[in-house]
PAKE-696901 format. One line per field, with one value per residue (C-alpha): residue in one letter; residue number from 0; x, z, y. Coordinates in Angstrom, 3 decimals, m for minus. Last residue first. Example, Ala and Ser with C-alpha at 12.3 -4.5 7.8 and 13.67 -1.06 7.14 Angstrom:
2
aa <- [S;A]
i <- [1;0]
X <- [13.670;12.300]
Z <- [7.140;7.800]
Y <- [m1.060;m4.500]
END
This chain:
262
aa <- [X;X;X;X;X;X;X;X;X;X;X;X;X;X;X;X;X;X;X;X;X;X;X;X;X;X;X;X;X;X;X;X;X;X;X;X;X;X;X;X;X;X;X;X;X;X;X;X;X;X;X;X;X;X;X;X;X;X;X;X;X;X;X;X;X;X;X;X;X;X;X;X;X;X;X;X;X;X;X;X;X;X;X;X;X;X;X;X;X;X;X;X;X;X;X;X;X;X;X;X;X;X;X;X;X;X;X;X;X;X;X;X;X;X;X;X;X;X;X;X;X;X;X;X;X;X;X;X;X;X;X;X;X;X;X;X;X;X;X;X;X;X;X;X;X;X;X;X;X;X;X;X;X;X;X;X;X;X;X;X;X;X;X;X;X;X;X;X;X;X;X;X;X;X;X;X;X;X;X;X;X;X;X;X;X;X;X;X;X;X;X;X;X;X;X;X;X;X;X;X;X;X;X;X;X;X;X;X;X;X;X;X;X;X;X;X;X;X;X;X;X;X;X;X;X;X;X;X;X;X;X;X;X;X;X;X;X;X;X;X;X;X;X;X;X;X;X;X;X;X;X;X;X;X;X;X;X;X;X;X;X;X]
i <- [261;260;259;258;257;256;255;254;253;252;251;250;249;248;247;246;245;244;243;242;241;240;239;238;237;236;235;234;233;232;231;230;229;228;227;226;225;224;223;222;221;220;219;218;217;216;215;214;213;212;211;210;209;208;207;206;205;204;203;202;201;200;199;198;197;196;195;194;193;192;191;190;189;188;187;186;185;184;183;182;181;180;179;178;177;176;175;174;173;172;171;170;169;168;167;166;165;164;163;162;161;160;159;158;157;156;155;154;153;152;151;150;149;148;147;146;145;144;143;142;141;140;139;138;137;136;135;134;133;132;131;130;129;128;127;126;125;124;123;122;121;120;119;118;117;116;115;114;113;112;111;110;109;108;107;106;105;104;103;102;101;100;99;98;97;96;95;94;93;92;91;90;89;88;87;86;85;84;83;82;81;80;79;78;77;76;75;74;73;72;71;70;69;68;67;66;65;64;63;62;61;60;59;58;57;56;55;54;53;52;51;50;49;48;47;46;45;44;43;42;41;40;39;38;37;36;35;34;33;32;31;30;29;28;27;26;25;24;23;22;21;20;19;18;17;16;15;14;13;12;11;10;9;8;7;6;5;4;3;2;1;0]
X <- [m14.872;m16.614;m13.431;m12.293;m13.179;m11.144;m8.276;m7.658;m8.653;m7.128;m9.371;m7.932;m9.496;m7.438;m8.864;m10.780;m14.450;m13.993;m16.826;m18.133;m21.953;m21.353;m20.693;m24.361;m25.438;m29.229;m29.595;m26.576;m28.330;m26.055;m24.357;m20.642;m20.180;m17.580;m19.863;m22.181;m19.302;m17.866;m21.371;m21.420;m18.011;m17.560;m18.394;m15.266;m12.829;m11.073;m11.906;m9.716;m11.203;m8.748;m9.885;m7.387;m7.500;m10.819;m13.809;m15.828;m15.912;m17.560;m20.300;m20.896;m21.713;m19.360;m21.321;m22.657;m24.490;m28.114;m29.438;m32.963;m31.852;m28.728;m29.398;m26.981;m26.930;m25.298;m21.883;m20.720;m24.060;m25.054;m26.053;m27.800;m29.588;m27.696;m28.187;m32.143;m31.474;m32.355;m29.019;m26.740;m24.311;m22.465;m18.904;m19.626;m22.645;m22.943;m24.852;m21.790;m20.160;m17.257;m14.594;m13.284;m10.324;m10.069;m6.951;m5.650;m9.022;m10.569;m12.847;m15.628;m16.285;m19.935;m19.590;m16.307;m12.995;m10.350;m9.884;m10.147;m12.674;m14.867;m14.529;m15.366;m18.663;m19.668;m18.972;m21.255;m24.055;m23.755;m23.768;m27.105;m28.404;m27.298;m29.128;m28.078;m25.337;m22.243;m21.400;m18.954;m16.708;m13.367;m10.705;m6.957;m4.852;m5.421;m4.051;m0.588;0.301;2.993;2.443;1.141;m2.249;m3.329;m2.535;m4.640;m6.062;m6.877;m8.114;m10.440;m11.800;m12.697;m14.412;m16.478;m18.270;m16.459;m17.652;m15.222;m15.917;m19.818;m22.242;m23.588;m21.615;m18.901;m18.318;m15.544;m13.188;m10.706;m6.777;m4.440;m0.772;2.043;3.592;3.596;6.275;6.330;8.187;5.786;4.906;1.712;0.977;0.940;m1.600;m3.575;m3.772;m4.938;m7.758;m8.534;m9.175;m11.397;m13.720;m13.761;m12.849;m10.248;m10.084;m6.739;m5.492;m1.663;m0.001;2.739;1.006;3.368;5.969;3.271;1.143;3.699;4.749;1.325;0.570;3.631;2.655;m0.851;m0.034;2.490;0.123;m2.440;m0.172;0.724;m2.867;m3.989;m0.998;m1.954;m5.489;m4.402;m2.821;m3.666;m6.097;m5.381;m7.679;m6.644;m9.351;m8.163;m11.362;m11.189;m9.066;m11.925;m12.277;m10.196;m6.810;m5.116;m2.769;m0.165;0.047;3.498;2.943;6.203;6.428;7.817;5.098;6.291;3.123;3.673;1.021;1.454;1.156;0.112]
Z <- [9.186;12.451;14.792;13.364;16.397;18.818;16.417;16.064;13.030;10.955;7.951;5.435;2.472;m0.097;m2.368;m5.718;m4.953;m1.244;m0.291;3.113;3.055;4.387;7.692;7.796;8.943;9.033;6.328;4.487;3.916;3.178;0.310;0.139;3.694;5.191;7.485;8.415;9.782;11.508;13.185;14.551;15.692;17.134;20.898;20.667;20.609;18.369;15.065;13.618;10.395;7.992;4.977;2.554;m0.499;1.003;m1.176;0.407;3.699;1.954;0.266;3.727;5.360;8.146;11.308;13.921;16.621;17.903;20.658;20.034;20.457;18.335;15.715;12.996;11.928;8.529;7.228;3.598;2.145;m1.229;m0.831;2.547;2.867;5.735;7.695;7.746;10.180;9.901;11.359;12.715;10.833;13.601;12.422;11.888;12.701;12.386;15.710;17.700;16.418;13.921;14.083;11.597;10.750;7.691;5.807;3.065;3.189;m0.231;0.021;m2.584;m5.592;m6.323;m4.551;m3.861;m2.640;m0.632;1.642;4.932;3.526;2.148;5.611;7.489;5.425;6.034;9.767;9.892;8.056;10.527;13.340;12.134;11.776;15.356;16.819;20.323;18.675;20.309;18.996;16.264;14.574;15.539;13.109;14.332;11.888;13.225;16.711;14.990;15.660;18.152;20.039;23.548;23.436;20.412;21.844;24.731;26.096;22.638;21.274;24.359;24.435;20.609;21.052;23.697;26.136;29.287;28.162;27.452;23.916;24.618;23.675;20.221;20.220;17.308;13.894;11.526;13.291;11.592;11.980;9.501;9.653;8.211;11.333;13.019;10.713;12.926;15.792;17.867;21.636;21.298;18.219;20.689;22.884;19.638;18.972;22.525;22.042;18.624;20.262;23.016;20.943;18.852;15.289;13.573;10.281;8.876;6.300;5.637;3.906;1.419;m1.408;m2.289;0.534;3.006;1.779;1.817;5.390;6.497;5.073;6.804;10.116;9.943;8.662;11.356;14.240;12.838;12.928;16.364;17.546;15.995;17.644;20.997;20.582;19.715;17.157;14.092;11.176;8.544;5.496;2.428;0.217;m2.994;m4.517;m8.454;m8.242;m7.382;m3.814;m1.398;m1.162;1.755;3.600;5.621;9.095;11.190;14.673;16.364;14.862;11.830;9.193;5.791;3.763;m0.129;m0.944;1.652;m0.848;0.020]
Y <- [m2.808;m3.872;m3.653;m0.341;2.148;m0.135;m0.598;3.158;5.271;7.960;8.437;10.679;12.388;13.997;16.636;16.905;17.437;16.236;13.829;14.509;13.979;10.405;12.013;12.876;9.323;9.335;11.963;10.507;7.410;4.244;2.378;1.217;1.286;3.806;5.913;3.010;1.160;4.319;4.911;1.271;1.291;4.838;3.692;1.391;4.355;6.419;8.396;11.110;12.153;14.210;16.419;17.676;20.167;21.359;22.051;19.304;21.151;24.190;21.798;20.066;23.324;24.709;24.855;27.240;25.438;25.769;23.877;22.337;18.724;19.332;21.791;23.180;26.801;27.501;28.462;28.523;28.789;27.523;23.736;23.478;20.368;18.674;21.952;21.246;18.341;14.572;13.347;16.188;18.291;20.119;19.190;15.250;13.293;9.632;9.143;8.022;11.242;11.361;13.797;16.378;18.562;20.467;21.229;23.439;25.133;26.265;29.432;28.789;31.093;32.065;34.761;36.549;35.352;37.007;34.015;35.968;38.315;35.495;33.650;36.969;37.277;33.646;34.209;37.426;35.475;32.637;35.344;36.578;33.159;32.400;35.557;36.293;38.487;37.110;33.741;34.439;31.563;32.056;33.442;33.334;34.925;38.575;37.188;36.320;32.717;32.571;29.252;28.826;30.488;28.375;25.010;23.414;26.695;28.304;25.054;24.463;28.166;28.072;24.634;26.465;23.940;25.381;29.005;31.761;32.208;32.565;29.683;28.693;25.484;26.004;24.322;23.993;26.524;28.628;29.046;30.765;29.736;31.748;33.148;29.589;28.347;25.098;23.481;21.232;21.201;22.880;20.778;17.836;19.569;20.428;16.660;15.391;18.370;16.775;13.526;14.815;16.929;19.972;20.394;22.933;24.418;25.057;27.569;27.402;30.197;31.139;29.308;26.318;26.320;27.407;24.663;22.009;22.908;23.086;19.428;18.278;19.557;18.368;14.741;14.499;15.641;13.427;10.405;11.118;11.656;8.244;6.365;7.580;6.590;3.097;0.629;2.324;1.522;3.640;4.911;6.924;8.195;10.007;11.775;12.219;8.929;6.479;5.195;2.805;4.069;2.338;4.400;2.247;3.541;3.957;3.032;3.903;7.327;9.143;9.338;10.167;10.992;10.979;8.834;6.405;3.417;0.084]
END
């Protein structure tokens, strides 16, 4: 199996398994444990960043929330990188103040961003201040277009989007059976989890990315992962199936506990 240019230096080196058609290169790797997933993700992020900066002068990264990304962010906080040329965004956010314990922004800042010299103006959290999530989604879309210097109908293109997988098959804040799954033109929309709003990138925006990386760990994800990677399935019930990069690279970094049913 080919690693497609990824040279991972850790004790649990994955072999990338390309398993879909050429227009969307999919690489699936089952690693020994949670620590190996985090290590592989750290290397992939840093190598993608170096390549993006060499080719385009900047690295645009969209972050995920959750325990697995938090461990990755803690590792990145100890890494050497060309931080001055990183641009940080969030793929989704709970609709809470940015100092709230549930805030994805707060978690990433504490675990990583407050410890490295990324210029403040290059960190772009999703806004949650107006008390109207739809208004903040519109503000976020304007901010994205300004940061990428793209006008409609062009789409911003992230260098890398980090994603997780929920036990129910959701990713970002794209939850089963919700209106956010139908959005085809907006960059940012309002997700809904049990009546609680969240801001989220739309599937079409995520699918423009050059690289999308799923981090999946733990036995609780087995059924959702099986549905996500099945040859056929219902994206309304398993929204992660909507993530199909148009021309980019899609990586699944899995630990053995999560991958038992594959």
